[in-house]
C-alpha positions as CSV (number, residue, x, y, z in Angstrom):
1,X,0.0,0.0,0.0
2,X,1.5,3.4,-1.0
3,X,2.0,6.1,1.6
4,X,-0.3,8.4,-0.5
5,X,-3.2,5.9,-0.3
6,X,-2.6,5.4,3.4
7,X,-2.6,9.1,4.0
8,X,-5.8,9.6,2.0
9,X,-7.5,7.0,4.1
10,X,-6.4,8.7,7.3
11,X,-7.6,12.1,6.0
12,X,-11.0,10.6,5.1
13,X,-11.3,9.0,8.5
14,X,-10.1,11.7,10.8
15,X,-10.9,15.0,8.9
16,X,-13.6,14.3,6.4
17,X,-15.6,11.6,8.0
18,X,-15.9,12.8,11.6
19,X,-17.6,15.7,13.3
20,X,-15.2,18.3,14.6
21,X,-15.2,21.5,16.7
22,X,-15.2,24.9,14.9
23,X,-15.1,28.5,15.9
24,X,-16.7,31.3,13.9
25,X,-14.8,34.4,14.9
26,X,-16.8,37.7,14.9
27,X,-16.3,41.3,15.8
28,X,-17.3,42.1,19.4
29,X,-21.1,42.4,19.7
30,X,-21.9,40.3,16.6
31,X,-21.8,36.9,18.3
32,X,-25.5,36.5,18.8
33,X,-26.2,37.8,15.4
34,X,-23.9,35.3,13.8
35,X,-25.5,32.5,15.8
36,X,-28.9,33.5,14.5
37,X,-27.5,33.6,11.0
38,X,-26.5,29.9,11.4
39,X,-30.0,29.1,12.7
40,X,-31.8,30.9,9.9
41,X,-29.6,29.3,7.2
42,X,-30.1,25.8,8.7
43,X,-26.3,25.5,9.2
44,X,-24.9,23.0,11.8
45,X,-26.1,23.8,15.2
46,X,-24.8,20.8,17.2
47,X,-23.7,22.2,20.5
48,X,-23.6,25.7,19.0
49,X,-23.4,28.6,21.3
50,X,-22.3,32.3,21.2
51,X,-19.3,33.2,23.4
52,X,-17.2,36.3,23.6
53,X,-15.5,36.7,20.2
54,X,-17.7,34.3,18.1
55,X,-19.7,31.1,17.9
56,X,-18.5,27.6,18.8
57,X,-20.2,24.7,17.0
58,X,-19.6,21.1,15.8
59,X,-19.9,19.9,12.3
60,X,-18.4,18.0,9.4
61,X,-16.0,19.3,6.8
62,X,-18.9,20.2,4.4
63,X,-20.3,22.4,7.2
64,X,-17.0,24.3,7.3
65,X,-17.5,25.0,3.6
66,X,-21.1,26.2,4.3
67,X,-20.2,28.6,7.0
68,X,-17.4,30.2,5.0
69,X,-19.7,30.5,2.0
70,X,-22.9,31.8,3.8
71,X,-22.1,33.7,7.0
72,X,-22.2,37.4,6.5
73,X,-21.1,38.5,10.0
74,X,-18.2,36.1,10.6
75,X,-14.6,37.2,10.3
76,X,-13.1,33.7,9.8
77,X,-13.8,30.0,10.5
78,X,-11.3,28.0,12.6
79,X,-11.2,24.2,12.8
80,X,-10.0,23.0,16.2
81,X,-7.1,20.6,15.9
82,X,-6.1,20.0,19.5
83,X,-6.8,21.1,23.0
84,X,-4.3,20.4,25.9
85,X,-2.8,21.6,29.1
86,X,0.9,22.6,29.2
87,X,3.0,24.6,31.7
88,X,6.4,23.7,30.2
89,X,8.0,23.7,26.8
90,X,8.9,20.0,27.1
91,X,5.2,19.2,27.6
92,X,4.3,21.5,24.6
93,X,6.9,19.9,22.4
94,X,5.8,16.4,23.4
95,X,2.1,17.0,22.5
96,X,2.9,19.0,19.3
97,X,5.0,16.1,18.1
98,X,2.0,13.7,18.3
99,X,-0.3,15.9,16.2
100,X,-0.7,14.5,12.7
101,X,0.0,17.8,10.9
102,X,0.0,16.0,7.5
103,X,-3.7,15.6,7.8
104,X,-4.3,19.3,7.8
105,X,-1.4,21.0,6.0
106,X,-0.4,20.8,2.3
107,X,3.0,19.2,1.6
108,X,6.0,21.4,2.1
109,X,3.9,24.3,3.4
110,X,5.2,27.2,5.4
111,X,2.4,27.9,7.9
112,X,2.1,31.2,9.8
113,X,1.7,30.7,13.5
114,X,-0.3,33.2,15.4
115,X,0.0,32.8,19.2
116,X,-1.7,34.6,22.1
117,X,-1.5,33.7,25.8
118,X,-3.2,34.9,29.0
119,X,-2.3,33.8,32.5
120,X,0.1,31.1,31.1
121,X,3.5,30.0,32.4
122,X,4.4,29.8,28.7
123,X,3.9,33.4,27.7
124,X,6.5,33.9,25.1
125,X,4.5,33.7,21.9
126,X,7.6,33.6,19.5
127,X,9.1,30.7,21.5
128,X,5.8,28.8,21.4
129,X,5.5,29.4,17.6
130,X,9.1,28.2,17.1
131,X,8.4,24.9,18.8
132,X,5.3,24.3,16.8
133,X,7.1,25.0,13.5
134,X,9.8,22.6,14.5
135,X,7.2,19.9,15.1
136,X,5.4,20.6,11.8
137,X,8.7,20.3,9.8
138,X,9.1,16.7,11.1
139,X,5.8,15.8,9.5
140,X,6.6,17.1,6.1
141,X,5.4,14.7,3.4
142,X,6.7,14.5,-0.2
143,X,5.5,17.1,-2.7
144,X,2.7,15.0,-4.2
145,X,-0.9,16.0,-4.9
146,X,-3.2,14.0,-2.7
147,X,-6.6,14.4,-1.2
148,X,-8.7,16.9,-3.2
149,X,-6.4,19.9,-3.1
150,X,-7.5,22.5,-5.6
151,X,-5.1,22.4,-8.5
152,X,-3.0,25.5,-8.7
153,X,-4.2,26.9,-5.3
154,X,-1.4,28.3,-3.2
155,X,-1.8,29.8,0.2
156,X,0.2,29.8,3.3
157,X,-1.8,28.1,6.0
158,X,-2.5,29.9,9.2
159,X,-2.3,28.1,12.6
160,X,-3.8,29.9,15.6
161,X,-2.6,29.0,19.1
162,X,-4.5,30.4,22.1
163,X,-3.4,29.8,25.7
164,X,-5.5,30.7,28.7
165,X,-4.6,29.5,32.3
166,X,-2.1,27.0,30.8
167,X,-4.9,25.5,28.6
168,X,-3.9,25.7,24.9
169,X,-6.1,25.3,21.8
170,X,-4.6,24.8,18.4
171,X,-6.7,25.7,15.4
172,X,-6.3,25.9,11.6
173,X,-7.8,28.8,9.7
174,X,-10.2,27.6,6.9
175,X,-11.0,31.1,5.5
176,X,-7.7,32.6,4.4
177,X,-8.3,36.3,3.9
178,X,-10.8,37.8,6.4
179,X,-14.4,37.0,5.3
180,X,-15.3,40.6,5.0
181,X,-13.3,40.5,1.8
182,X,-16.1,39.3,-0.5
183,X,-14.0,39.3,-3.6
184,X,-16.1,42.1,-5.2
185,X,-14.5,45.4,-4.2
186,X,-11.0,46.1,-5.5
187,X,-11.5,49.9,-5.6
188,X,-9.9,51.9,-2.8
189,X,-11.7,54.2,-0.4
190,X,-11.0,56.4,2.6
191,X,-11.8,54.4,5.8
192,X,-14.6,52.3,4.2
193,X,-17.0,50.4,6.4
194,X,-16.2,46.7,6.6
195,X,-18.7,44.4,4.8
196,X,-19.3,42.4,7.9
197,X,-20.4,45.6,9.7
198,X,-22.7,46.6,6.9
199,X,-24.2,43.1,6.8
200,X,-24.7,43.1,10.6
201,X,-26.5,46.5,10.4
202,X,-28.8,45.3,7.7
203,X,-29.6,42.0,9.4
204,X,-30.0,43.7,12.8
205,X,-32.4,46.2,11.2
206,X,-34.5,43.4,9.7
207,X,-33.7,44.0,6.0
208,X,-34.6,40.9,3.9
209,X,-33.9,42.1,0.4
210,X,-37.4,43.1,-0.6
211,X,-37.6,46.8,0.2
212,X,-35.9,49.8,-1.5
213,X,-32.5,50.9,0.0
214,X,-30.9,54.3,-0.5
215,X,-27.2,54.5,0.2
216,X,-26.7,58.3,-0.3
217,X,-23.1,58.6,0.8
218,X,-22.0,55.3,-0.7
219,X,-18.2,55.8,-1.1
220,X,-17.0,52.4,-2.1
221,X,-20.6,51.1,-1.9
222,X,-20.4,48.7,1.0
223,X,-24.0,49.1,2.2
224,X,-25.3,48.9,-1.4
225,X,-23.3,45.8,-2.3
226,X,-24.3,43.9,0.9
227,X,-27.9,44.8,0.4
228,X,-27.6,43.6,-3.3
229,X,-26.2,40.2,-2.3
230,X,-29.1,39.8,0.2
231,X,-31.7,40.9,-2.4
232,X,-30.3,38.5,-5.0
233,X,-29.8,35.7,-2.4
234,X,-26.1,35.5,-3.3
235,X,-24.0,34.2,-0.4
236,X,-21.2,36.5,0.6
237,X,-18.4,34.0,-0.2
238,X,-19.6,33.4,-3.8
239,X,-17.0,35.5,-5.5
240,X,-13.9,34.4,-3.6
241,X,-11.6,31.5,-2.7
242,X,-10.9,30.1,0.8
243,X,-7.9,28.5,2.6
244,X,-9.6,25.1,2.9
245,X,-9.2,24.8,-0.9
246,X,-5.5,24.1,-0.2
247,X,-6.1,21.5,2.4
248,X,-5.3,17.9,1.8
249,X,-9.0,17.1,2.7
250,X,-10.6,19.5,0.1
251,X,-13.5,17.9,-1.7
252,X,-13.8,19.8,-5.0
253,X,-17.0,17.9,-6.2
254,X,-18.8,18.7,-2.9
255,X,-17.8,22.3,-3.1
256,X,-19.1,22.6,-6.6
257,X,-22.3,20.9,-5.6
258,X,-22.8,23.5,-2.8
259,X,-22.3,26.4,-5.2
260,X,-24.7,24.9,-7.8
261,X,-27.3,24.5,-5.1
262,X,-26.9,28.2,-4.1
263,X,-27.2,29.2,-7.7
264,X,-30.7,27.8,-8.0
265,X,-31.8,30.2,-5.3
266,X,-30.5,33.4,-7.0
267,X,-33.2,35.9,-7.9
268,X,-33.2,38.0,-11.1
269,X,-34.2,41.7,-10.8
270,X,-34.7,43.9,-13.8
271,X,-35.7,47.0,-11.9
272,X,-33.1,48.5,-9.4
273,X,-34.3,48.6,-5.8
274,X,-31.0,49.8,-4.3
275,X,-29.8,53.3,-5.1
276,X,-26.2,54.3,-4.4
277,X,-25.2,57.9,-4.7
278,X,-22.2,60.0,-4.0
279,X,-21.0,63.5,-4.8
280,X,-17.6,62.1,-5.8
281,X,-17.7,61.1,-9.5
282,X,-14.7,58.8,-9.2
283,X,-16.4,56.8,-6.4
284,X,-19.5,56.4,-8.5
285,X,-17.5,55.4,-11.6
286,X,-15.5,52.7,-9.7
287,X,-18.6,51.3,-8.0
288,X,-20.4,51.1,-11.4
289,X,-17.5,49.2,-12.8
290,X,-17.6,46.6,-10.0
291,X,-21.3,46.1,-10.5
292,X,-20.8,45.4,-14.2
293,X,-17.9,43.0,-13.6
294,X,-20.0,41.1,-11.1
295,X,-23.4,41.2,-12.8
296,X,-25.1,43.3,-10.2
297,X,-26.3,46.2,-12.3
298,X,-29.9,44.9,-12.4
299,X,-30.3,45.5,-8.6
300,X,-28.3,48.6,-8.0
301,X,-28.5,52.0,-9.7
302,X,-25.5,54.3,-9.2
303,X,-26.2,58.1,-9.2
304,X,-23.6,60.9,-9.1
305,X,-25.5,63.3,-6.9
306,X,-25.0,65.0,-3.5
307,X,-27.2,63.7,-0.7
308,X,-28.5,67.2,0.0
309,X,-29.6,67.7,-3.6
310,X,-32.3,65.0,-4.0
311,X,-35.3,63.6,-2.2
312,X,-36.1,59.9,-1.9
313,X,-39.3,60.5,-4.0
314,X,-36.9,61.2,-6.9
315,X,-35.7,57.6,-6.8
316,X,-38.7,55.5,-5.6
317,X,-42.3,55.9,-4.8
318,X,-42.0,53.4,-1.9
319,X,-40.5,53.9,1.6
320,X,-37.7,51.6,2.6
321,X,-34.3,51.8,4.1
322,X,-31.7,54.6,4.1
323,X,-28.2,53.6,5.2
324,X,-25.6,56.3,5.9
325,X,-22.0,56.0,7.0
326,X,-21.1,59.7,7.0
327,X,-17.5,60.9,6.6
328,X,-15.6,61.1,9.8
329,X,-12.1,60.4,11.2
330,X,-9.6,60.1,8.3
331,X,-12.3,61.0,5.7
332,X,-12.6,64.6,7.0
333,X,-10.0,67.1,8.1
334,X,-11.2,67.7,11.7
335,X,-13.7,66.7,14.3
336,X,-15.6,70.0,14.1
337,X,-16.3,69.6,10.4
338,X,-17.4,66.0,11.0
339,X,-19.8,67.0,13.7
340,X,-21.4,69.8,11.6
341,X,-21.9,67.5,8.7
342,X,-23.5,64.8,10.9
343,X,-26.0,67.2,12.4
344,X,-26.8,68.6,8.9
345,X,-27.5,65.0,7.7
346,X,-29.9,64.5,10.7
347,X,-31.8,67.6,9.7
348,X,-32.1,66.5,6.1
349,X,-33.3,63.1,7.2
350,X,-35.9,64.5,9.5
351,X,-37.2,66.8,6.8
352,X,-37.2,64.5,3.8
353,X,-37.2,60.9,5.0
354,X,-40.2,60.7,7.3
355,X,-41.4,57.1,7.6
356,X,-38.2,55.6,6.3
357,X,-36.2,53.1,8.3
358,X,-32.7,54.2,9.0
359,X,-29.3,52.8,9.6
360,X,-26.9,55.6,10.7
361,X,-23.3,55.4,11.8
362,X,-22.4,58.1,14.4
363,X,-18.7,58.9,14.8
364,X,-19.0,58.8,18.6
365,X,-21.4,58.3,21.5
366,X,-21.6,62.0,22.3
367,X,-22.8,62.9,18.8
368,X,-25.2,60.0,18.8
369,X,-27.0,61.7,21.7
370,X,-27.9,64.7,19.5
371,X,-29.8,62.7,16.9
372,X,-33.4,64.3,16.7
373,X,-35.3,61.0,16.5
374,X,-35.3,57.8,18.5
375,X,-32.9,55.1,17.4
376,X,-31.6,51.9,18.9
377,X,-27.8,52.3,19.6
378,X,-25.2,49.6,19.0
379,X,-21.6,50.7,19.9
380,X,-19.0,49.1,17.6
381,X,-15.3,49.2,17.1
382,X,-14.0,50.0,13.7
383,X,-10.6,51.1,12.4
384,X,-9.4,52.1,15.8
385,X,-12.4,54.3,16.4
386,X,-15.5,53.7,18.5
387,X,-18.5,54.7,16.3
388,X,-22.2,54.0,17.2
389,X,-24.4,52.1,14.8
390,X,-28.0,53.3,15.2
391,X,-31.1,51.7,13.8
392,X,-34.8,52.7,13.8
393,X,-37.6,54.6,12.0
394,X,-37.4,58.3,11.2
């Protein structure tokens, strides 16, 4: 029996065929929303629970594919490899040597080790990472294609090590780039809102893809694009690749089947229900180009116009959602100018958008208190700042 056949059987038995523990990492405050996403999508809920920083759940490898493909509020999906207690480097090295790294890592790979510790006797992260890399190098297999690795896919695996009170958990990242990178936007912007934050706001607000949405200070178009994916029932991971495609256990046929199943749920819209506008012509041009490249022009209409120069009735005869992430921080020169613009936006909303549902990002808590209508406040952390996401009806 060849070593390749033996390895394939072990991969099938230990990685593909069994239920494993996973962790869907989220931004602080989005844990319960991510858990609800999993429930609504019918994704694996075996022993699932929201904990600080994300959602823990158990599932099979195909469920790992599903969560990466479908979850809009998760940052990355980690597969748990091992959990153990260690208070000395000798103990750490002994356990690391017993891990069958060849089941999880591509041949001759150079994994990146990310280590964090809290209240551990082994607190030197670089030393811990060094020991693990040494252990991994001893499990290197020959440079042969095996399992279902996607041909031509190259990505450095990421291993996450977390130690708390001498208890260590080793995980492998199945996502690759952060999941907020949908694979749609390649155009730059000044401090754009992350896609996971925009999706969380839309989900928290109750948007289901059937009502009009106006994104009147669209910038790179994050709110518009996330709303469009929801409206067309396109999963957020549709346009990108993932780290699990480089795993020895990757099942290409099952992945293609999942995507084909998603495609049967796509909706076709001939009349735009989402309106993205900005006073910056370059921003509008770049967004329009992305829409054409990704076949989203049927659901979004891009307008080069200042928010203060049009009324919602000019775009649609229905009320719906208006989502605004006004310029602040790096997008404006100073705090005073940012505050004046925010209050001017509120005045415009109160005068022209009565009856509309609103998603509004305030630069800070103090300014959020000056909003002239009642909104539910959700503090968030974004780009080193602490803005407030507010949701309600004007």
